[in-house]
SEGU-201200 format. One record per residue (C-alpha): residue in three letters; x, y, z; residue number from 1. Coordinates in Angstrom, 3 decimals. Last residue first. Layout:
{ALA {X Y Z} NUM}
...
end
This chain:
{UNK {22.586 14.050 -13.926} 488}
{UNK {19.289 14.396 -12.077} 487}
{UNK {18.525 10.742 -12.896} 486}
{UNK {15.443 11.769 -14.884} 485}
{UNK {17.567 14.470 -16.534} 484}
{UNK {20.116 11.877 -17.649} 483}
{UNK {17.403 9.674 -19.113} 482}
{UNK {15.704 12.652 -20.781} 481}
{UNK {18.918 13.695 -22.512} 480}
{UNK {19.719 10.164 -23.661} 479}
{UNK {16.122 9.776 -24.850} 478}
{UNK {16.276 13.001 -26.836} 477}
{UNK {19.509 11.950 -28.524} 476}
{UNK {18.133 8.475 -29.267} 475}
{UNK {14.938 9.648 -30.903} 474}
{UNK {11.596 8.094 -29.954} 473}
{UNK {11.814 5.506 -32.739} 472}
{UNK {15.472 4.732 -31.965} 471}
{UNK {14.747 4.293 -28.275} 470}
{UNK {11.830 1.968 -29.012} 469}
{UNK {13.980 -0.162 -31.346} 468}
{UNK {16.773 -0.384 -28.794} 467}
{UNK {14.242 -1.474 -26.170} 466}
{UNK {12.913 -4.147 -28.528} 465}
{UNK {16.348 -5.628 -29.094} 464}
{UNK {17.097 -5.556 -25.384} 463}
{UNK {13.798 -7.305 -24.637} 462}
{UNK {14.529 -9.993 -27.223} 461}
{UNK {17.907 -10.633 -25.595} 460}
{UNK {16.193 -10.722 -22.212} 459}
{UNK {13.670 -13.373 -23.198} 458}
{UNK {16.226 -15.506 -25.039} 457}
{UNK {18.664 -15.473 -22.120} 456}
{UNK {15.952 -16.285 -19.599} 455}
{UNK {14.788 -19.206 -21.765} 454}
{UNK {11.547 -18.720 -23.657} 453}
{UNK {8.150 -20.449 -23.643} 452}
{UNK {8.569 -21.582 -20.047} 451}
{UNK {5.655 -19.816 -18.358} 450}
{UNK {7.991 -17.396 -16.553} 449}
{UNK {10.120 -16.838 -19.652} 448}
{UNK {7.096 -15.920 -21.762} 447}
{UNK {5.911 -13.607 -18.984} 446}
{UNK {9.235 -11.805 -18.946} 445}
{UNK {9.013 -11.455 -22.727} 444}
{UNK {5.686 -9.624 -22.670} 443}
{UNK {6.429 -7.584 -19.549} 442}
{UNK {9.696 -6.430 -21.126} 441}
{UNK {7.776 -5.009 -24.086} 440}
{UNK {5.255 -3.365 -21.788} 439}
{UNK {7.928 -1.836 -19.568} 438}
{UNK {9.847 -0.229 -22.433} 437}
{UNK {6.621 1.031 -24.015} 436}
{UNK {5.267 2.376 -20.721} 435}
{UNK {8.545 4.185 -20.123} 434}
{UNK {8.161 5.834 -23.539} 433}
{UNK {9.121 9.262 -22.220} 432}
{UNK {11.577 8.800 -19.333} 431}
{UNK {10.694 7.617 -15.831} 430}
{UNK {12.063 4.066 -15.617} 429}
{UNK {11.237 3.310 -12.007} 428}
{UNK {13.597 3.373 -9.043} 427}
{UNK {16.454 1.207 -7.814} 426}
{UNK {18.447 2.379 -4.807} 425}
{UNK {21.951 2.310 -3.397} 424}
{UNK {22.001 5.082 -0.781} 423}
{UNK {19.794 3.062 1.574} 422}
{UNK {17.939 5.215 4.085} 421}
{UNK {14.547 4.213 2.666} 420}
{UNK {15.190 0.541 3.311} 419}
{UNK {16.283 1.287 6.885} 418}
{UNK {13.182 3.408 7.521} 417}
{UNK {10.937 0.701 6.096} 416}
{UNK {12.590 -1.856 8.375} 415}
{UNK {12.318 0.376 11.444} 414}
{UNK {8.690 1.263 10.701} 413}
{UNK {7.595 -2.378 10.618} 412}
{UNK {9.595 -3.337 13.708} 411}
{UNK {8.246 -0.411 15.739} 410}
{UNK {4.669 -1.051 14.588} 409}
{UNK {4.941 -4.720 15.456} 408}
{UNK {6.273 -3.877 18.926} 407}
{UNK {3.468 -1.393 19.641} 406}
{UNK {0.864 -3.866 18.461} 405}
{UNK {-0.733 -2.912 15.181} 404}
{UNK {-4.525 -2.949 15.001} 403}
{UNK {-5.148 0.422 13.328} 402}
{UNK {-5.365 2.452 16.552} 401}
{UNK {-2.020 0.915 17.491} 400}
{UNK {-0.544 2.415 14.327} 399}
{UNK {-1.729 5.923 15.126} 398}
{UNK {-0.689 5.412 18.769} 397}
{UNK {2.829 4.747 17.533} 396}
{UNK {3.310 8.407 16.639} 395}
{UNK {6.505 9.016 18.645} 394}
{UNK {8.222 6.217 16.722} 393}
{UNK {8.385 8.497 13.695} 392}
{UNK {8.173 6.763 10.344} 391}
{UNK {5.294 8.805 8.934} 390}
{UNK {6.891 11.950 10.403} 389}
{UNK {10.079 11.358 8.428} 388}
{UNK {7.960 11.263 5.303} 387}
{UNK {7.130 8.919 2.420} 386}
{UNK {5.262 6.130 4.222} 385}
{UNK {2.757 4.064 2.211} 384}
{UNK {-0.559 5.007 0.611} 383}
{UNK {-2.314 2.076 -1.091} 382}
{UNK {-5.365 2.873 1.038} 381}
{UNK {-6.333 -0.747 1.762} 380}
{UNK {-3.551 -1.325 4.298} 379}
{UNK {-4.373 1.565 6.614} 378}
{UNK {-1.495 2.987 8.675} 377}
{UNK {-0.327 5.256 5.855} 376}
{UNK {-3.852 6.683 5.551} 375}
{UNK {-4.343 9.435 8.128} 374}
{UNK {-0.686 10.409 7.860} 373}
{UNK {-1.219 11.208 4.178} 372}
{UNK {-3.803 13.899 4.925} 371}
{UNK {-1.976 15.575 7.823} 370}
{UNK {1.450 15.594 6.191} 369}
{UNK {-0.013 17.184 3.083} 368}
{UNK {-0.088 15.386 -0.245} 367}
{UNK {-3.798 15.647 -0.983} 366}
{UNK {-4.091 19.190 0.427} 365}
{UNK {-1.136 20.433 -1.600} 364}
{UNK {-2.647 18.972 -4.757} 363}
{UNK {-5.879 20.806 -3.867} 362}
{UNK {-3.994 24.057 -3.340} 361}
{UNK {-2.088 23.675 -6.590} 360}
{UNK {-5.270 22.985 -8.538} 359}
{UNK {-7.003 25.989 -6.958} 358}
{UNK {-4.110 28.226 -7.954} 357}
{UNK {-4.074 26.684 -11.410} 356}
{UNK {-7.710 27.199 -12.292} 355}
{UNK {-7.425 26.612 -16.043} 354}
{UNK {-4.578 24.106 -15.644} 353}
{UNK {-2.040 24.508 -18.438} 352}
{UNK {0.996 23.587 -16.336} 351}
{UNK {-0.940 20.528 -15.207} 350}
{UNK {-0.367 19.863 -11.518} 349}
{UNK {1.435 16.718 -10.431} 348}
{UNK {0.637 14.208 -7.694} 347}
{UNK {2.811 11.157 -7.089} 346}
{UNK {2.297 7.409 -6.821} 345}
{UNK {5.387 5.307 -6.204} 344}
{UNK {5.841 1.878 -7.808} 343}
{UNK {9.578 1.352 -7.647} 342}
{UNK {11.424 2.267 -4.462} 341}
{UNK {13.702 -0.767 -4.504} 340}
{UNK {16.513 -0.939 -1.968} 339}
{UNK {19.987 -2.162 -2.852} 338}
{UNK {21.589 -5.190 -1.163} 337}
{UNK {25.168 -5.735 -2.310} 336}
{UNK {27.896 -7.793 -0.675} 335}
{UNK {30.998 -7.609 -2.863} 334}
{UNK {32.867 -10.333 -4.685} 333}
{UNK {32.926 -8.669 -8.097} 332}
{UNK {31.519 -10.014 -11.363} 331}
{UNK {33.069 -8.557 -14.503} 330}
{UNK {31.928 -6.580 -17.538} 329}
{UNK {34.204 -3.677 -16.510} 328}
{UNK {31.514 -1.038 -16.880} 327}
{UNK {28.659 -3.469 -16.182} 326}
{UNK {30.050 -4.349 -12.759} 325}
{UNK {28.091 -7.415 -11.673} 324}
{UNK {27.525 -7.940 -7.965} 323}
{UNK {28.443 -10.912 -5.799} 322}
{UNK {27.563 -11.682 -2.171} 321}
{UNK {23.936 -10.957 -3.003} 320}
{UNK {21.116 -9.136 -1.270} 319}
{UNK {17.925 -9.944 0.574} 318}
{UNK {15.227 -7.273 0.658} 317}
{UNK {14.883 -5.469 3.960} 316}
{UNK {13.072 -7.278 6.716} 315}
{UNK {9.762 -7.476 8.538} 314}
{UNK {8.567 -10.241 10.850} 313}
{UNK {4.930 -11.173 11.231} 312}
{UNK {3.214 -13.102 14.021} 311}
{UNK {1.459 -10.095 15.579} 310}
{UNK {-1.535 -10.666 13.273} 309}
{UNK {-1.003 -13.783 11.196} 308}
{UNK {-4.636 -14.896 10.832} 307}
{UNK {-5.531 -11.916 8.658} 306}
{UNK {-9.038 -11.779 7.193} 305}
{UNK {-10.168 -8.778 9.239} 304}
{UNK {-7.224 -6.882 7.769} 303}
{UNK {-5.434 -4.646 10.263} 302}
{UNK {-2.179 -6.396 11.146} 301}
{UNK {-1.267 -8.470 8.089} 300}
{UNK {-2.835 -5.743 5.963} 299}
{UNK {-0.275 -3.191 7.174} 298}
{UNK {2.794 -5.293 6.477} 297}
{UNK {1.383 -6.531 3.188} 296}
{UNK {0.785 -2.974 1.976} 295}
{UNK {4.440 -2.027 2.479} 294}
{UNK {5.328 -3.317 -0.987} 293}
{UNK {5.743 -7.021 -1.538} 292}
{UNK {7.911 -10.121 -1.219} 291}
{UNK {6.375 -12.910 0.845} 290}
{UNK {7.609 -15.505 3.323} 289}
{UNK {6.362 -18.532 5.281} 288}
{UNK {3.341 -19.155 3.077} 287}
{UNK {-0.331 -20.115 3.487} 286}
{UNK {-1.087 -18.162 6.661} 285}
{UNK {-4.110 -16.329 5.266} 284}
{UNK {-2.194 -13.040 5.656} 283}
{UNK {0.466 -14.351 3.276} 282}
{UNK {-1.852 -15.726 0.604} 281}
{UNK {-3.989 -12.575 0.627} 280}
{UNK {-0.981 -10.308 0.259} 279}
{UNK {0.436 -12.349 -2.603} 278}
{UNK {-2.985 -12.337 -4.256} 277}
{UNK {-3.102 -8.522 -4.140} 276}
{UNK {0.394 -8.379 -5.642} 275}
{UNK {-0.764 -10.425 -8.673} 274}
{UNK {-0.632 -14.225 -8.432} 273}
{UNK {-2.029 -16.186 -11.375} 272}
{UNK {1.217 -18.016 -12.152} 271}
{UNK {1.508 -18.651 -8.401} 270}
{UNK {-1.549 -20.927 -8.276} 269}
{UNK {0.562 -23.978 -7.357} 268}
{UNK {1.536 -22.301 -4.090} 267}
{UNK {5.239 -21.449 -4.002} 266}
{UNK {8.502 -23.364 -3.644} 265}
{UNK {8.647 -24.293 -7.329} 264}
{UNK {8.408 -20.576 -8.156} 263}
{UNK {11.889 -19.920 -6.774} 262}
{UNK {13.475 -21.235 -9.997} 261}
{UNK {11.812 -18.662 -12.255} 260}
{UNK {12.989 -15.594 -10.379} 259}
{UNK {16.378 -17.172 -9.766} 258}
{UNK {16.945 -17.662 -13.516} 257}
{UNK {15.643 -14.142 -14.051} 256}
{UNK {18.170 -12.726 -11.584} 255}
{UNK {21.078 -14.614 -13.180} 254}
{UNK {20.060 -13.271 -16.599} 253}
{UNK {19.818 -9.751 -15.153} 252}
{UNK {23.367 -9.991 -13.795} 251}
{UNK {24.811 -11.620 -16.929} 250}
{UNK {23.762 -8.695 -19.207} 249}
{UNK {20.461 -8.841 -21.060} 248}
{UNK {18.733 -5.842 -19.438} 247}
{UNK {21.706 -3.508 -19.666} 246}
{UNK {20.121 -1.604 -22.540} 245}
{UNK {22.285 0.997 -24.343} 244}
{UNK {20.751 4.379 -23.591} 243}
{UNK {24.048 6.285 -23.798} 242}
{UNK {24.194 6.705 -20.019} 241}
{UNK {23.891 2.950 -19.548} 240}
{UNK {20.420 1.498 -19.491} 239}
{UNK {18.180 -0.196 -16.914} 238}
{UNK {20.383 0.575 -13.902} 237}
{UNK {22.067 3.982 -14.056} 236}
{UNK {22.996 5.742 -10.828} 235}
{UNK {26.252 3.892 -10.361} 234}
{UNK {27.598 4.375 -6.824} 233}
{UNK {26.985 0.741 -5.863} 232}
{UNK {26.352 -1.606 -8.818} 231}
{UNK {22.693 -2.337 -9.399} 230}
{UNK {22.823 -5.659 -11.318} 229}
{UNK {23.110 -8.557 -8.866} 228}
{UNK {21.214 -7.237 -5.862} 227}
{UNK {19.076 -5.091 -8.166} 226}
{UNK {17.698 -8.134 -9.966} 225}
{UNK {15.359 -8.858 -7.050} 224}
{UNK {13.762 -5.385 -7.119} 223}
{UNK {13.758 -5.535 -10.926} 222}
{UNK {11.695 -8.720 -10.755} 221}
{UNK {9.354 -7.077 -8.276} 220}
{UNK {8.755 -4.312 -10.799} 219}
{UNK {8.004 -6.880 -13.506} 218}
{UNK {5.485 -8.778 -11.408} 217}
{UNK {3.567 -5.786 -10.111} 216}
{UNK {3.600 -4.157 -13.548} 215}
{UNK {1.654 -6.934 -15.237} 214}
{UNK {1.639 -10.601 -16.173} 213}
{UNK {0.796 -12.690 -13.162} 212}
{UNK {3.932 -13.728 -11.259} 211}
{UNK {3.725 -11.859 -7.933} 210}
{UNK {5.518 -13.559 -5.077} 209}
{UNK {4.441 -15.957 -2.329} 208}
{UNK {7.029 -18.105 -0.596} 207}
{UNK {7.691 -21.441 1.092} 206}
{UNK {4.402 -23.308 1.144} 205}
{UNK {1.762 -24.624 3.517} 204}
{UNK {-0.193 -27.889 3.465} 203}
{UNK {-3.210 -27.957 5.749} 202}
{UNK {-3.997 -29.738 9.032} 201}
{UNK {-3.433 -26.587 11.061} 200}
{UNK {0.028 -27.391 12.363} 199}
{UNK {1.568 -24.311 10.691} 198}
{UNK {4.501 -26.334 9.392} 197}
{UNK {2.124 -28.545 7.432} 196}
{UNK {4.269 -29.489 4.459} 195}
{UNK {4.825 -28.355 0.867} 194}
{UNK {7.628 -25.789 1.142} 193}
{UNK {9.176 -24.601 4.395} 192}
{UNK {12.685 -25.895 3.696} 191}
{UNK {12.679 -24.882 0.018} 190}
{UNK {11.642 -21.338 0.852} 189}
{UNK {14.357 -21.176 3.512} 188}
{UNK {17.015 -22.364 1.059} 187}
{UNK {15.795 -19.920 -1.619} 186}
{UNK {15.983 -16.967 0.777} 185}
{UNK {19.475 -18.066 1.763} 184}
{UNK {20.525 -17.892 -1.897} 183}
{UNK {18.734 -14.538 -2.267} 182}
{UNK {21.033 -13.193 0.427} 181}
{UNK {20.589 -11.851 3.962} 180}
{UNK {17.795 -14.245 4.831} 179}
{UNK {16.154 -13.739 8.249} 178}
{UNK {17.503 -16.553 10.364} 177}
{UNK {17.601 -20.352 10.366} 176}
{UNK {21.160 -21.109 11.395} 175}
{UNK {23.707 -22.682 9.059} 174}
{UNK {24.546 -26.208 7.937} 173}
{UNK {21.706 -26.484 5.399} 172}
{UNK {20.036 -29.776 6.406} 171}
{UNK {20.952 -30.070 10.105} 170}
{UNK {20.565 -26.311 10.517} 169}
{UNK {17.004 -26.444 9.190} 168}
{UNK {15.979 -29.305 11.430} 167}
{UNK {17.318 -27.555 14.531} 166}
{UNK {15.595 -24.281 13.643} 165}
{UNK {12.339 -26.089 12.915} 164}
{UNK {12.354 -27.683 16.381} 163}
{UNK {13.121 -24.356 18.044} 162}
{UNK {10.289 -22.457 16.331} 161}
{UNK {11.583 -18.885 15.950} 160}
{UNK {11.249 -18.836 12.152} 159}
{UNK {7.666 -20.057 12.526} 158}
{UNK {6.688 -17.275 14.943} 157}
{UNK {8.343 -14.627 12.772} 156}
{UNK {6.395 -15.625 9.708} 155}
{UNK {8.109 -13.554 7.031} 154}
{UNK {7.725 -10.305 5.107} 153}
{UNK {10.430 -9.030 2.767} 152}
{UNK {10.475 -5.492 1.382} 151}
{UNK {9.552 -3.361 -1.631} 150}
{UNK {9.503 0.403 -1.160} 149}
{UNK {6.768 2.853 -1.972} 148}
{UNK {6.054 6.399 -0.888} 147}
{UNK {2.491 7.292 -1.844} 146}
{UNK {1.433 10.929 -2.192} 145}
{UNK {4.615 12.979 -2.499} 144}
{UNK {4.315 16.025 -4.821} 143}
{UNK {5.982 16.123 -8.209} 142}
{UNK {7.650 18.869 -10.234} 141}
{UNK {10.775 19.686 -8.237} 140}
{UNK {13.808 20.773 -10.260} 139}
{UNK {17.204 19.037 -10.238} 138}
{UNK {16.783 17.729 -13.803} 137}
{UNK {13.616 16.017 -12.607} 136}
{UNK {12.548 15.852 -8.978} 135}
{UNK {9.900 13.980 -7.009} 134}
{UNK {11.137 10.421 -7.514} 133}
{UNK {14.895 10.098 -7.013} 132}
{UNK {16.163 13.063 -4.978} 131}
{UNK {12.986 14.064 -3.164} 130}
{UNK {12.026 10.430 -2.659} 129}
{UNK {15.309 9.269 -1.116} 128}
{UNK {15.488 12.573 0.786} 127}
{UNK {12.402 11.728 2.888} 126}
{UNK {9.741 14.450 2.959} 125}
{UNK {9.641 16.389 6.243} 124}
{UNK {11.704 19.217 4.768} 123}
{UNK {8.968 19.769 2.178} 122}
{UNK {6.500 20.767 4.892} 121}
{UNK {3.364 20.587 2.684} 120}
{UNK {2.784 24.340 3.008} 119}
{UNK {6.419 25.272 2.584} 118}
{UNK {6.802 23.285 -0.616} 117}
{UNK {3.552 24.809 -1.895} 116}
{UNK {4.770 28.332 -1.103} 115}
{UNK {8.015 27.590 -2.924} 114}
{UNK {6.205 26.832 -6.166} 113}
{UNK {6.305 23.281 -7.561} 112}
{UNK {7.138 23.273 -11.261} 111}
{UNK {3.990 22.741 -13.304} 110}
{UNK {4.104 19.698 -15.553} 109}
{UNK {3.071 19.871 -19.227} 108}
{UNK {6.471 20.793 -20.702} 107}
{UNK {6.483 18.439 -23.673} 106}
{UNK {8.717 15.748 -22.206} 105}
{UNK {7.585 16.469 -18.646} 104}
{UNK {4.134 14.944 -18.679} 103}
{UNK {4.862 11.660 -20.449} 102}
{UNK {8.237 11.541 -18.739} 101}
{UNK {6.620 11.295 -15.321} 100}
{UNK {4.699 8.135 -16.236} 99}
{UNK {7.168 5.966 -14.315} 98}
{UNK {6.046 7.692 -11.093} 97}
{UNK {2.529 6.248 -11.309} 96}
{UNK {0.242 9.235 -11.581} 95}
{UNK {-2.318 11.333 -9.757} 94}
{UNK {-2.819 14.114 -12.296} 93}
{UNK {-4.282 17.535 -11.486} 92}
{UNK {-5.902 20.060 -13.810} 91}
{UNK {-7.163 17.640 -16.415} 90}
{UNK {-8.363 19.397 -19.528} 89}
{UNK {-10.048 17.738 -22.478} 88}
{UNK {-11.657 19.931 -25.142} 87}
{UNK {-8.247 21.118 -26.341} 86}
{UNK {-7.390 17.581 -27.482} 85}
{UNK {-3.663 17.026 -27.985} 84}
{UNK {-2.406 17.030 -24.392} 83}
{UNK {-5.571 15.450 -23.002} 82}
{UNK {-5.130 12.426 -25.246} 81}
{UNK {-1.679 11.761 -23.789} 80}
{UNK {-3.004 11.618 -20.231} 79}
{UNK {-6.030 9.531 -21.191} 78}
{UNK {-3.853 7.106 -23.192} 77}
{UNK {-1.556 6.834 -20.131} 76}
{UNK {-4.415 6.090 -17.715} 75}
{UNK {-6.416 3.689 -19.883} 74}
{UNK {-4.577 0.493 -18.954} 73}
{UNK {-4.803 1.290 -15.242} 72}
{UNK {-8.545 1.830 -15.532} 71}
{UNK {-10.007 5.318 -15.746} 70}
{UNK {-10.965 7.381 -12.695} 69}
{UNK {-12.109 10.947 -13.447} 68}
{UNK {-12.650 13.012 -10.300} 67}
{UNK {-14.421 16.378 -10.402} 66}
{UNK {-13.656 18.741 -7.552} 65}
{UNK {-16.003 21.686 -7.080} 64}
{UNK {-14.629 24.567 -5.029} 63}
{UNK {-16.386 26.323 -2.144} 62}
{UNK {-13.157 26.258 -0.143} 61}
{UNK {-14.077 24.551 3.125} 60}
{UNK {-17.001 22.482 1.909} 59}
{UNK {-15.095 21.409 -1.221} 58}
{UNK {-12.020 20.395 0.788} 57}
{UNK {-14.107 18.358 3.240} 56}
{UNK {-15.983 16.796 0.332} 55}
{UNK {-12.760 15.643 -1.357} 54}
{UNK {-11.459 13.581 1.552} 53}
{UNK {-13.166 10.230 1.032} 52}
{UNK {-12.850 10.357 -2.749} 51}
{UNK {-9.141 11.146 -2.450} 50}
{UNK {-8.649 8.287 0.027} 49}
{UNK {-10.169 5.845 -2.474} 48}
{UNK {-8.109 7.063 -5.448} 47}
{UNK {-4.879 5.382 -4.272} 46}
{UNK {-6.444 2.029 -3.270} 45}
{UNK {-10.178 1.554 -2.824} 44}
{UNK {-11.286 -0.006 -6.145} 43}
{UNK {-8.136 0.623 -8.168} 42}
{UNK {-9.566 3.163 -10.638} 41}
{UNK {-6.726 5.498 -11.492} 40}
{UNK {-6.636 9.275 -10.860} 39}
{UNK {-7.287 12.186 -13.216} 38}
{UNK {-8.512 15.203 -11.246} 37}
{UNK {-10.741 17.892 -12.739} 36}
{UNK {-10.971 21.407 -11.351} 35}
{UNK {-14.011 23.592 -10.795} 34}
{UNK {-14.385 27.185 -9.593} 33}
{UNK {-17.812 28.530 -8.545} 32}
{UNK {-16.574 29.239 -4.996} 31}
{UNK {-12.806 29.113 -4.758} 30}
{UNK {-12.300 31.252 -1.643} 29}
{UNK {-15.323 29.627 0.006} 28}
{UNK {-13.650 29.477 3.418} 27}
{UNK {-9.880 29.876 3.319} 26}
{UNK {-7.566 28.196 0.841} 25}
{UNK {-4.696 30.627 1.537} 24}
{UNK {-1.638 29.298 -0.266} 23}
{UNK {-2.025 31.901 -2.976} 22}
{UNK {-1.539 34.672 -0.456} 21}
{UNK {-2.331 37.893 -2.373} 20}
{UNK {-5.853 38.186 -1.017} 19}
{UNK {-4.647 37.600 2.520} 18}
{UNK {-1.866 40.152 2.047} 17}
{UNK {-4.333 42.804 0.870} 16}
{UNK {-6.761 42.092 3.724} 15}
{UNK {-4.043 42.339 6.359} 14}
{UNK {-2.572 45.435 4.717} 13}
{UNK {-5.951 47.180 4.670} 12}
{UNK {-6.602 46.272 8.320} 11}
{UNK {-3.311 47.863 9.322} 10}
{UNK {-4.244 51.036 7.451} 9}
{UNK {-7.684 51.079 9.109} 8}
{UNK {-6.161 50.671 12.576} 7}
{UNK {-3.554 53.356 11.942} 6}
{UNK {-6.303 55.715 10.754} 5}
{UNK {-8.399 55.032 13.858} 4}
{UNK {-5.368 55.678 16.105} 3}
{UNK {-4.886 59.079 14.496} 2}
{UNK {-1.682 59.837 12.641} 1}
end
């Protein structure tokens, strides 16, 4: 064969393979193609990075990306509406992980192809997310955008004050240290409440936590309840495997009693605190401790309003020296400190997307290592670590470029890494009707917080409502979906 013929044959195979490579989003490949993204309107968080990055993708591929950003309350109605109205088509959904069941129940989620897994470096994604958030019935449908875990933040400089340490030990008969249990957390909150420990002429308080009605408050409740209610080696948490609610067992009642009691060591405005208010209170130096997602850790270092930069300590959530075994209906003397990964945001492609290849490539772009790494160091983005590479101590320059000191970055990443290595973990309710279960609990939780119901009354009413929801949705289906959501 002549050299020219060999060259032409080789060129043919190169061109053919390039055309057949669905992962190839080369220049103007998707010219005149449009996809629509449904992503929530949170000011800057979650959708903000997408808006900043979309033009680069459009310029490179020739595609047009249309972003629809409804409010939080309108997200689920918009999703459900699109499944019954042929005139509405969203190609890519950026969703709260608890909404997974809404897409999967009727087969609307596209299973992730192998080429997408390879392109986003699936092996770099932390196992805790792959096993608990991104998969369903042992199949992968979701791509990692925001990896959430709830942790404790405290004023390291105040905890290390020698005078305060002596005073604390005199009162409580043990050393002032990072709390290992919720009982210790309460003692520390009480100690630092309602006096000027910051020496700035103002009264400071013990803790800031979310208590305004909404998902932030209820998810943080479950994070606290886990110490008492999430028995090691049991996957189920909210229900047993037959969809009987656990929500009103002694462990959850104990947790709600604590959740209400701790409020007296908080700023008087706590009933109006959403997570954003918790962050603001902590970075303004008003409280000694705060419970929140990773956002607080980043904002404390890179917000212009922060007065606690390089004064922050990071810790895993406190635990309990007793845990309730719901199968034996007995308390056991066992130290238990599960992690909470509730509140993740994931990307999923509609199985019925009109331009599916483009949709998959854009979803891949959004959840790539390169894209997410640009934003995990920035507090306003709402994007938190979900990958080994995000937690790598070899990338500290990324954190230093966003106002972290090297030591602060190391401490922050170490705590998140420890939380995300925990085998005992609480995640979101992800089955169909998750919004209904959460909304009913939200109602009664709020009534308990403001004193209209006792913890027992609130949780008994929640259990009754959850049983009603399960019955209306079909108990056999819900049992199946619950097991699939747990990869059982």
